[in-house]
Phi, psi and omega in degrees: 000336187254149163216146185264130176252136177265115184246118185285123176287159175300321188274275194227334187240172172255143180243135180258131176235146180272126181246122177270107180295326179294316182272342185064041183226157174267127185255139184233122186260117176300144178293160182300320176255100187262093187189131171290319184285334186259325184215066191296320185291314181292323178287322176294325182296321180296311180292325176300324178295314177299316182292321175302317180298311189295324184286353179277117182291328182288357174265352180308137180093352179282165178250133180253139176239122180262114179268109177248012190297336190251015178300133177254327176222143185220140162231161192295333179306315177297324175294320178306311187288333176291319172298322181295319181292324179286321192245357198233021184286148177287170192303336178292338187237355180296141179064013177268341184230160170240139179247145170212170183192179175244193180249159172296146177280327185286126184302318185291326175296317180298322180295320178297319176304310187293310182289346182280343184091008180305315189290347176288344184263346184237170173279100183274127184237017180282171180262342182281146178291147174281129185252159178241166181221117183294352179263016170214160172256110186300167181303129169235162185215153182195175180250332179227191179295133176233103181304330182293321182288318178301314181301316179302317180292316177300312184294331176298312183289320178306318181287312186284333181265348186057050181240171178286168178291327173302321183283342176253008183297335183296330174298320179297317180296320184289315183298318178295321178292313177303316180296318184292325178295337183300316178265321186305321190242013177265143182227156183277131168227160190294331180267009184293126180259318181262136179286135182300125188201149176247155179224141177218156182207149176217146184216131175259135187275004175083359177239279184213009181234133174250126183253133183241135174237130176226130178226139176232148182257033168288194185276358175097151182296310181301321180296321181286323176297319176294327180290314190268341184230032188299325177295316183293323181299324180293320184290315185279348182061035172275126181228149173097139183300318179297319177295323176299319180294312180293325182290322174298316177303322179277011178065029179279354180246132179228143177286177181292340174278358186089002182281146178291140178305135186058046178060229175247012187302300188291317178297326179294318183299316177300320176299315183292335174287315181299325179280358183065021178283332171235147186238156170055041178289132181224133175232126181238124183204132185050238181266002186271129168233108190238121170266126183254113181259177182298325186229003181204179175235155169238127185237149171216158177256127181279143170282340174231108182292149177261129177278102184132198180218132174251127174244128166231135173209167182231153179237123168272106189294348178286342182268355187275333184305113178074018181289000000 
């Protein structure tokens, strides 16, 4: 039923795609660990392969099938990016492809798909009812700052932690900053596949930890730094995507008007990490994978870059009282 087609890419390499002759679709198989935070290189490689296919004009009109049936582990960040590819292509690629897919085989993974809110964004044809979970805020998406969503996130912490709104207000501040950055610092490039948009999700573990996932499909922190601060990079001798991210967190980039890069968002995030209001902060953008600790950073360079920026962090609600 299958045959493998060799398709010459425009630039330098050959890319192999699985073609299902019976279904007349090109198949893309998600990795067993479908997660940017747990398995960034393989997950990035999966999406990079789809993006490579989509950017080939001679593929216009093709049908893509996303196989997620064999997923063993899943985090919501991968679902967000999958939604972005299906629903968020820029005008050069919109309506040029049709997407379809299957459901996970593993019951707990199937449950995550349902409770995350994923099926509200796609044409769901399953027979099982879509479920909700009072311990999460389902995936929502937007283009610019939405105070209502930021307030929901802050109130979620307020309710789960039994703290005052003042004590959870830092979440509101973070959300507004991250949302506004999606468009404020996204720029148009000829190779851009995804329209700038953000996705967010929050989940309470039922004990003491609330996990947040925020993803934007802008050009990424390093790409924006290179565009806006090329001259300063030469002066400071800052090189490498991870260094661009840590320098931006430390507030080293300022615009001609004196404004800190990405508003005050990244330096504020750094401040909240130092104050231990948030824990396990992770930023994945372009080739940078940066873990933000209270007093230091841990950085890695990804073999497969991410087009966009993923922010993941957690809040230990036992540390919020009187914060």
